[in-house]
N, C-alpha and C positions, 0 to 999 in steps of 0.2 A: 719107299725111300725117295722115289722121284718126286712124289708129292711133297714130302717134307723138305727136300732140297729146294723145290720151287717156292715153298712158303718162306723159307729162310732168305732166299734171294729177294723176293718181293718185299719182305719186311725191311731188309737192309737197304734196298733201293728207296723205299718209301720213307725210311727214317732220315734219308738225306734231305727231305723236305724241299722247299724252294724259296727263292729270295722273297722276302716280305717287302712289298712296295710301301711307300710313304702313305700314312693314313690320309684318306681322301678328305676327311673333315678338317685335318690340320693343315692342309695345303692351301692356306688362305691368301698368299700373295697373288697379285693379278696373274691369271693364267696366260700362257702364250698359246694361242690356238694354232695347232699344226694340222697337216692334212689328215692324219689319223690319230686317234686318241685310244690307245689300247685299253681294253676293259680288264684291268688287272686287280680290281678291288671289289670283287663280288662280296656281298655282305652276309652270305649264308654262314651258319656256324662252322661248317667244315672248312670253308675258305679262310675264315678268320683264324681258326686254330692253326692250320698249316702255315699261314703267313707268320704266325708268332714263333713257331718252333723250327722252321726249316731254313737252311742256308742256300739251297740251290734247287732249280726246277727238276722235276722228274722227266725222264725221256718221254717224247711225244707218244710212243706206242702205248703208254699207260693212261692216256687221256689227259686233256688239257685242264680239266676242272679239278682243283685240289680235293674237293669233297668226294669226287668220283674215285680219286686214287685211294682214299681211305676205304671205300667200298671194295676195291680190288683186294686190299690186304685182308679185310674181314672175310671176303668171299673165298680167298685162297686158303685161309686158315680153316674156314668151315669145311672146305672140300677135303682137307687133310683129315679132319675129325670124322667126316662121314664116310671116308673111303673104306673103313673097316665094317661098316654096317649098311643095310639096305635103307633106301629112303623111307621115312616113316609117315610123312604127310605132304599134301600138296602145298605149294607156296601160296602165301596170302596175297590177295589182290592188292594193287597199289592204292594207298589211302588217298582220299580226295585231296586235291591241292587246296591250300589255304585261300581265303577270299582275295583273289587277285586276278585281274583280267588277263594277265600274262601267262597264267599257268597252262602249259600244253595239255595237262591231264584233265582240265576242265575248260574247254575252249570258249564257252560262253557263259561264265558265271554271272550272277547278278552283281551289279556294282552300285550299291546305295551311295548317295552323296547328298550333301547339304545343299540348300537352295541359296540364291543370292541373298547376301546379308551384309551389314556394316562390319567394320573392324570391331573387335572386342578387346577391352582392356583387361589387365590382370584379374580384376574382380568380376569379370563376365559382363560388364556393362557395355552396350553398344557405343561406339564412337563414330558419329556421322562424319562424312567427308564428301566433297564434291566428286562427281564422276569425271575424272580426267585421265589423261595418259601422261604421267610425269616423265620427263626425259631420263633415260638410263642407258648405260653402255652394255655391251655383251659381257665384258668382264664383271661388271657389277651383278648382272643377272646370274651368271654361273657362281660367283662367290656367295650370293645370297642363297642360291640353291644348296650350296655346300654346307651352310650353317645348319640346316635341318638334317643333313646326312650325318654331320659330326655329332649333333645332339640326339640322333636316333629318335626323332619325333614320332611317337606312336600314332597309328591311324585312328581317326575318329571322324564321323560325319556330323557330330554335334558338339565336340569340344574345341576350344580355341587355345592356341599356343600363346606364350607370353608376349609375342609380338602382335597379337590381335587377330591372326589369321586362322581360319578353320583348318583342322588337321586332316583334310581329305585331299584328293588329287587336284581339284580345281582351286582349293584354298592354297595349296602349295604353289601352283603357278601364279596365283594372284600375289603371293608373297614375293616370289622370285622376280616378277615384273614390277613390283613396287606399286601395285594398284591401290586406290583409296578405299576399296572395300573388297569383300569376299565375293567373287563371281562364281559361276558354275558352268558346266559344259555347254549349257544353252545360251550363255551370254559372252563367253570368252572371245568368240570370233569377232565381236564388235570392237575389241581392243587390238585386233591384229589385221594384217593384210594377207590374203591367201597367196602362197608362193608355190613353186614346184620343188620336186625332190632335188633337182640339180642346184637349187638356190639355198638349200638348207645350210645353216651355220649355227654354231653354239649359241644358245639363248632362244632359238626359235622353238616352237612347240608342234606336236602332232596331236590333233584333236579328233575325237569321234564322239558325236552326240546323236543319240537315238531318239528322235522326237516322238516316236510312237510309244516308246516305253523307256524314259530316261534312265531308269534304274536297271536296264538290261543292256549291258555292254558299254555304255557311255564311259569314257575315260580320257585322260589327257596326260601327256608326258613331256618333259623338257628334253630337247635334243642337245646332247653334249659333244657331238663330233663323231665322224665315221671311225670304225675300229679296224677296217681293212680296205685295201685298195679297190676291191670289187664293189664297195658301197652297198653291200647286202646286209650289214649289221652296223649298229651305232651304239654309243654309250647313252643310256636313257636315265635321266633323273626322274624318279616318280615316287608318289606316295601311295603305297598299298600296304595292307596288313602284312607283317605286324608293325612295320615302321618304314620311314623313308629310306630308299637305297639307290644306288647307282649300279647298273649292270649292263652287259652287252645284250642287245635286243635285236632280233631280226627285223628288217624294214618291211612294212611299216610297223607291224606289231604282231604279237603271237596270235591273237584271235581277232577276227573282224579286220584283218590287215588292210583290205582294199578300201575300208571305210574311213581310215585315218587320213586327215587332211593337214598338210603343213601350213602354219601361220607364222608371220613375223610381227612382232610388237610394233605398233604405230609410233610409239614415243622413242624408238631406238635412235641414239645419236652416235657419232663417231667415237671410236675407242682409241685413245692415244697409245695404249699398250699393245694393240693388235699388230701383228706382223704385216708387212706390205708397205704401201706408200705412207710417208710421214703424215701426222695429223694435220688437217687443213690443206691437204694437197690431193690431187687425183690426176690420173692419166686419161680419164674419160673425156673425149672431145665434146665441144658444145653441140647438143643435140638439135638445136633450132628453137626459135622463139615460140613455135606452136606447142611446145611441151610445157609452157608456163603460162599462167594467167587463170582467170576464173574458169572453172570447169575442168581444169587439168588434174589428172589422177594417175601418177606414174612414178617410177623409181628415181627419175631425174629431179623431181621436186624434193624428194627426201634427201638426195645427195646435195642439192643446192643448200638446203637448210643446214645440213651437217657442216658444210664448208663455211657457211655464214656464222654458225655457232663458234667454230674454231677461230673465227676472226673477230669475236667480241659481240656477236648479235644474240647471245643467249637470253638476254632480258626480254627480247621480243617474242620468245616462244614460251607461253605459259604451259603448253602441253608437250613440247618437244617437236622437232621436225617430223613430218609425215608425208605420205605420197599425195595427199589432197591439197591443192593450192588454196591458200587462205590469206586473210589480211596480215597475219603474222609474217608470212613469207615476203609479201610486198613491202611491209615496213622494214624488215631486216635488210632486204636488198637495197632499199632506198637509203638506209643508214650507211651501208657500205659504200654506195655510190657517192653520197655526200662527204664521206671521209676522204674520198679521192679529190674533193674540191669541185665536183660536178654539180651543176644546177640545172633548173628548167627540165627540158625533155630528157637530158642526159641522166637525170636523177629521178626517174619516174617510178622506180621500184620494180621494173620489169627487166630481167637479166638479158643482156645482149652478148654478142661474141666477146667484146672487150671486158665486160664485167666477169664473164665466165673465165676468161683467160687469166685475169688477176687472181681470182679465187682459186682456180685449179693449180696455178703455179706457186701460190703462197706469196705472191708479190703484191705491191701496192700497200696502202696504209690500212691498218686495222681500225676497227671502230673503237673510239676512246670511251672509257667508262663514263657513265653519266655522273656529273657533279652532284653530290647529295644536296638536297634542298636544305636551307637553314631551318632550324627548329621554329615551329610556329610560336608566336608570342603568347605569353600567358593571357588567358581571358579572365577579366574581373580580378586580376591580381592572383589568380590561382594557377600555379604551374601545371601545364598539360591539359587544362580544361578547354575544350574546343568551342563551346557555346551550345546553347539549347537547340539550335537549328539542326544539330547532328543527331538528335534523339527524338525523332518524330515518326509517326506511321509513314511508311514508304521510304524511309531513309535506309541506306546500306553503306557502311563504311567500317574502317578498322577500329574506330573509337568505340563502336557498339560492341565489337568482339572483346576489346580491352576491358570495357566496363563489365561485361558478363563474366570474364575470367576472374576479375577482382571480387565480384559479388560471390562467386563460388568459393574463393579463398576465405571470404568473410563468413561463410557458413550458410549461404543462401542457394546452394546447389540444387535443393529440392525443386526449384522452379525451372531447372534446365534438365529435362529428362534425356535429351540427346546432345547436350553441350551447347555453349554459346555460338551464335552465328553473326555474320556481319549485317544481316538484315534485322531491323528493329521489329520486335514482336511482342505479343502479350506476356511472354515469359519474362522479358526484360522489364517491362513496366511493373509487373507484379513483384519482381525481386527488388527493384528500386523502392517501390512503395513499402515493402516489408522492412527494408533497411531504414527508410525515413521514419517509419513508425517506431522502430527500435531506438531512435534518437529522441523519442518523446514528441515528435511533431504530429500535428493533426490538420485536417482540412486541406487547404490549398498547399500547405507546406509538405504534405505527403501525397502528392498527386501521381507519383510513379515516374516523373520525368526529372532527370538529374540536373540540378542547378549547381552554381559554383560551390556552395557550402556542402552539398551532398558529395560532390567530387572531392573536395578538400578532405572530408572525413573518410571517404573510401580510400584515398591515396595519400596517406599522411607522409 
């Protein structure tokens, strides 16, 4: 009877359930990054079930993991049934963990992954793009990561999701960071800056690449925030079988923990929604002129770029502010200095104490948006036609891209296996020639170089 009573109590306690948190995937507004991010949304079937049915948490003595609580109920019921008879068989061994580097039952499973590849469209066709680090905020990174969690994107090292990114761990990070292509664990470090554990913030990654055997242990996860004050565990967004999930993970990882390295995306920009100092301001004092200029590579260069972007210098950063000083930083600094009315040596593009003071405090004049240039006059009476000089070997401009896109719309996409590009190439010439011949033209009239009449017929 003691056993039966115990079972009754356990079942009653368990049936009380626990509070179901908001669905991680539906929490799409910009997150507010706090010191700790409790991992209350484990995606395992047990946790999902008890979040749906229960109004309040179980006492701590029954275990914090909801799925584990259901095991207690089943175990207690089983003990009651077995009390009247002797054990009949030995317990089965624990089944192997699914393909997942995090599984404690399989500390070093193989981790197959796709190689570096371009984005893929819905039809599976590669979409080429330049290798860049587009600017992005921490909020955007986390919100992008949540879209796959909400969609429960299944794991695959060869398939591509509707957004064009490969459905493995490195493809997931490539998507969250907004990269122009699908990277892999052997190349992701080129898009980030190595940081320390103490510097980790949501949107950073923990990367382990095994160069000797890339499919043995290599893995990458997105850091979502610490889950306790001891900083021994964190919320990890990761793509592992069967699908993307977010769960509390011991630092640095379950297996091969010492080999995971924290990285921060190079294109990270200031996040206006983050807590702390207002956007475009900082309490960091001027570090000194030695931290800026050719050869400089440090966090103050990144901070300078973020402050400049907040003051209207975003157009000067094609790749987003980063720790390595470059021409973009100098041009952006110079634009801010000129906005203050400074000239000559006072507007040389190198930040001094006064420039830093105005940026850090949010004072001074911001950079005015550039006045859009007037539309180019029509060439040969054909609106939009820029002239033959824009379509020659060695040319590179937006008119070539515009031409290629229109040719694809007109049915000449077979000449563009990887999409139109701003640089003139043989694909452009052959596509134009095919279009010209379709008009019934021959000889010099179908030479593959667009003239005014070709342009007029392409862009009616």
